[in-house]
N, C-alpha and C positions, 0 to 999 in steps of 0.2 A: 647861233650856236649855243648849246647848253654848256655849263661850266665843266661838266665831265669831258666833253669833246674838246673844248677850248683848252683845258689843261693838258689833255692827252696830246693834242696837236702842238702845243706850244713847247712840250718837253721833248719833241722830236729833234734830233741832232742835225739832221740834213735838210737844206732848204728845198730840194725837189720833193721830199717827202710831206713837208709842211704844205706845199702848193697843191700837190695832189690830194692830200687828205681834206683840205679845206674845200676844194671843188667837190669832191664826193659828198662830204657832209652837206654842202649846198644843194647838190641834186637830190638827195634823200629828203630834205626838209622841204624842198619845193614840190615833191611829189607826194609827200606824206607829212603834212603840217602838224598833225596830232601825234606824231612819232614821239616816243619817250625813249630816254637813253639812260643806260646804266653801265658802270664799269665793272666788268666781270672778267677774271682771269687777266686783268691788266689791260683790256682793251674795250673800247666802246661797242656795245651791243644795242642796236636800235630795236625797239619793239613796237608792235602794232597790236593793240588790244591785249597786251600782256604776253604775246608770243613773239619769238624771234623773227625779225624781218631781215636784218643786215647785221654784219659785223665787219668792222675796220680794224686792221692791225698792221704793225710794221715790224721789219726785222732790218738787220744791218743793210742787206742788199735790195730789199723790195718792200713794196706795200701789198696787202692782199685785202680784197673786198669780197665778202661772201654774201650771196643772195639766197635767202631761204624760200621755200615753196615755189621753186624755179623749174620743176619738171617740164612745163609747157614752153619754156624759153628755147629759141632756136638761134644758134649763133654760128658763125664760121668755124671751121675746124681750128682748133688751137686757141680759140678766144678765151675759153675757160680751161682751168686745170681739170684732168680726168678725176672722176670720183662719183659720189653719190648724186643721182639726177635731181633729187629735191634740194640740194644745195650746190649752187654753182659758184666757183671761186675764180676770180681773175688776180693774177700776180702781175704786178707792175714793177719793173726795174728802172734804175736810173737811165734817162736818155731814151727810154722807150716811149714811143708816141702813144698818147691815151685817146681812144675814141669816145670822148665824153658824151657825145650825141647818142651813140648806141647804148652806152652805159645808162644814160638818163632814160632811154626807151625801155631798158630792161626794168629799171627800178619803177618806172610808171606802171609797167605791166603788172609786176608783182605787188605794188602798193595797192592796187584795186582789185586783186584776186581774193575771193573768198577763202578763208582758212588761213591767210598769211598772218 
């Protein structure tokens, strides 16, 4: 983990958020080892070739993970929040099961998509 992500995660107040953020960060880094990270608007933004690839953020009740360049991703109804098809966001609440395998598949798909 980069210091930016490490610091961000260590400052989270809820254990469940720490665990989920650590796992998501691991998924991103395994799929895209050359990813760079910067803190923008108080949250980690993962960049591929200087362009946004993923954003991880927390709120009191949830974690959100946004995948950019995601128009081609096909997910079950309700997996992602409604919104811009180029940006797909999953909102994870406390106690909600997380399909890390599916999430890793989506990250893998977008990590190797041109233009991401």
